[in-house]
Every structure is written in structure tokens, then in C-alpha cells.
N, C-alpha and C positions, 0 to 999 in steps of 0.2 A: 707502344707498338711501332714497328718500323714503317717507314714510308713505303707505299707501293709505287714504283718509279714509272709512271706513265707520262708525266709532263716532261718532255725532253726533246732533244733534236731528233728528227724523224727522217728515215730514209725514203719515205713515200708520202710526203705531204702530211695529211691528217691521219693516215693509217699507219699504225705501228706494226712491226713484226716482233711478236713476243714469244719468249720461251717461258712456260709456266709449269711449276711443280715438277721439274725434271730432277730425278734423284741419281746421285752417283755414290760410289763407294769412297772410302777415305783415300784410296789410291787413284781415284779419278775415272773409274769404269762405270758406264751406264748400263751395261749388260755383260753377262759372262760368255763363255765359248760354248759351241755345240748346241745351238738353238734347235729345238725340235717342236713338233706339234704339242707334245706333252710338257715341254719346258721352254716357254716363250722367251725366257731370259737366260737360256743356256744353263750353266752351272750355278748362276745366281738364283737365290730363293726369292720369288716375287713377293712373298709375305714379308721378308726382311726389307726388300727395297721400298715397299709402299705402306708399311705398317704405320708410319707417322701420319700419312694422309688418310688412310683407310679408317683410322680411329676417330676422325673428326666428324662433327655434325654436318659439315658442308661437302663431304666427299661425294663426287659425282655419281658413283655407283651404289651409294647407300640405298637400300630398299626398306630398311626398318628405321623407326624413330630412334633418337638417342645420338650418341657420339659426343666427343669432347669439344669444349670451347677453349678459348685462349689463343696463343700465338699461332699454332699450326692451323687452327680453323680459320683464323683471320686471313692467313695467306692462302689457304686452299680455296676459300670462297671467291677469290679473284680469278680462278681458273677459266670460267666461262664468261666473265663480265666483259661486254663489248666485243666479243669474238664473232666474226662473220664467216670465217673459213679456217681450215687447218691444212698444214703441209706435214707429211710424214714420209719416212723412208719405207722401202718395201719390207724390210725386216720387222718393222713395227706392225705392218699389216698381216704378215704371216711368215712361215718358215720356208716357203718354197724358194728355189733358186733357178735361174735360167728361164727359158720359155715356159709360159703357163701351161701346165698339163691338166689342171683341174679348175675349171671355172665355177664349180660348185662351192669351192672355198670362198667364203665371204667375210673373212676376218675372225678375230678372236672373240668378238663381242656379242654374238647372237643376233636376234631379230631387233634389238633395241640398242644400237650403238650409242655411246655416251656423248657424241660430238654435236648432233643437232644442227649441223652446218654442212656445206660442201667440204669434202676432204680430197686433197690432191696427193696421191701416192706416187712418189718418184721411183721410176723403174725404167730400165732399158727395154723392157718387154711389155708392150702395151696390151691391154685387154679392154673389152667394152665397159663403159660405166654402168653402175647399177645403184639402186636405191633401196635402203632398208629403213623403214619408218621415216623420219625426217632428215636422214643423212644420206647424201649421194656421194659415192666414191668415184673419183676420176683417176685414171692411170696415165701419167704424163712422163715424157722423156724430154728433158731440157736441162739447161744449166740453172743454178739457183735464181738468177735474176729473171729468167723467162718464166719459171714456175711461180715465182712470187708475183709477177705481173698478172698471171692468170688467177691466182688466189685472191689478189686484191680486187680484181674486177668482180669476182663471184661474191666477195664479202660486202659489196655495196656500201662502202664507206666505213664499215667497222674494221677493227683490227684483225690481223691474221695471226693465228697461233702456230708456232713451229714445234711440232709434237715430238720430234726425235726420230730415230735414236741418235746416239752420240755422234756417229759419223756424219749424219745429215746436218745436225746442228753445227758441227765443226766446219762443214762446207759453207754454210751461210755466214758463220763468223768470219771465215777467211775471205769471203767475198764482201765483207763490210756491210751486211744487210740487216743484222739483228739490232733492234733498237733497245729492248730491255730483256733481261735474262734473270730468271729465278732458278737457282739450283740448290737443292737440299742435299747436304753432304752427310752420309752415314759415318758412324765410328768404326765400321768394319771394312776390311780389305777384301777384294776379289782376286787380286794377283794377276789376272789376265782377262781379256775380253775386248769389247769396243770401248775406247777411251775418249772421254771428252777433253781431258787435260792432264798434264803432269802435275800442274799446280794452278790454282785460280789466279795466281799472280801473273800468269801469261796474258791476261786480259786487261791489266791495269794501265797499259799505254793507251787504251781506247775507251775504257769505261771507268766511271766512278763505281764504288762498291760500298755497301754496308753489309757487315757480317753479324748475324744475330743468332746466338745459341738458343735452342728451345729446350724446355724441360723434358721433352720426349727423347732427347739424345741426338737429334739431328742439328746441324748448323745451317741456317739459311743464308745464302749468298745472293744479294740483290744488286744487279748491275744495271746501270743506265749510261747512255752515251756521254762522253765528254763534250 
């Protein structure tokens, strides 16, 4: 089994900023174009994007027993371990753009969001915080370092997960704030959309990496700081 790269240089003392289980196409796109309420990943098929994780026994949204074991499950079960808060971009939260017109929209996840922590949604258009089950969503306008500081305080000593999408992850990478990064690369291309990278080699000046192919067809890229 590959190592799970948590013991490393850290940007925030004892708290890591971790990207977990983020999936991209072979050409580096984390989502397609033309996101709508019905198509949260634009022209990308969410079934294709997350089939590798959804098939595992440890998949966060699994409601029935079963699921596969092995490499993908080993990696997927690390998703929530030691996480005290999440940061996400507005497009991961919903398809709306500009000022909020509908405060009734509370995300894609229904009454039981899978986060179980405070979630900080990055947006230039603030709205009141709200709580669903044990997840509270906060809407914050700030640069990556400012938002990370808020998330770390809310995480109470545990790590912070950077949930995406690709544009937000890239912002935190460019700011030098990401400590560990797990990206699952599909064997299919999207051709357009929001891109994480042209090539994973772009990160090799800053990160060590292990590349591990899975029997499911995805290739896991595990990065940790040099």
C-alpha cells in the first residue's frame, strides 16, 4: 500500500491543509463546462468522476453495506480522518453566480451533508451562515491565507480539508499553503472545463510524489511537501 503523506513540513504548525480524493480527467480537468442545478459537474459525468470512490466500502455517502476493499478503499477511508473543517469554492456549493438570489438553496447534499465539520465557502457575495445536521456552512470573502486562518481556528487543532473545485485548489497551491495533495487521475479526457493542471509535473519543484495505479483504472497521485 502507498504511504498516506501526513507526516511532513506543515504550513500551519500541527495542522495540515489537505486535499483528499480529488478527481481529475486525464487532461487535468476537475469539472466540465456549463454547470447547472441538474449537472453539478457541467458536461462531465459525476458517475464517471467518482465511480472509483463510490464503489468502495469506505465511501462517505454510502448508505448500504458492501463496497470494495483494496487500494481505492484504503485511500478513500482517509477522507475524514483527522479533519476539523473544510474549505470549498462557491461552485462546489452550488451553481449560482453573482449575488445570492435564493437563500433557500443549501447545497447539493440535502439535510445530511457528508462533511460533519464547519465548512467555509469562498465567495465574493456573503450570505448568513446556516447549519444542517452537524455541518455549519460559513460564506467568506478573503484571500486563501485569510480563509485558511479562519478554518484552522474552527478546526480546533485538527487538519483542514481543501475540498475544491480545481480553481480553488490552484489558488491555495499558488499561495504555497497546501501541505498534502491526493489526486485520482481518470483515463478519460474532458477537453475543457476547470483545470487543476496541464501536467502533475508542474508540482514537482515543491512536492515529493508517489504515483500508484489502481485496478479500478484510476491512478493515484500522492504529493507531500519537500
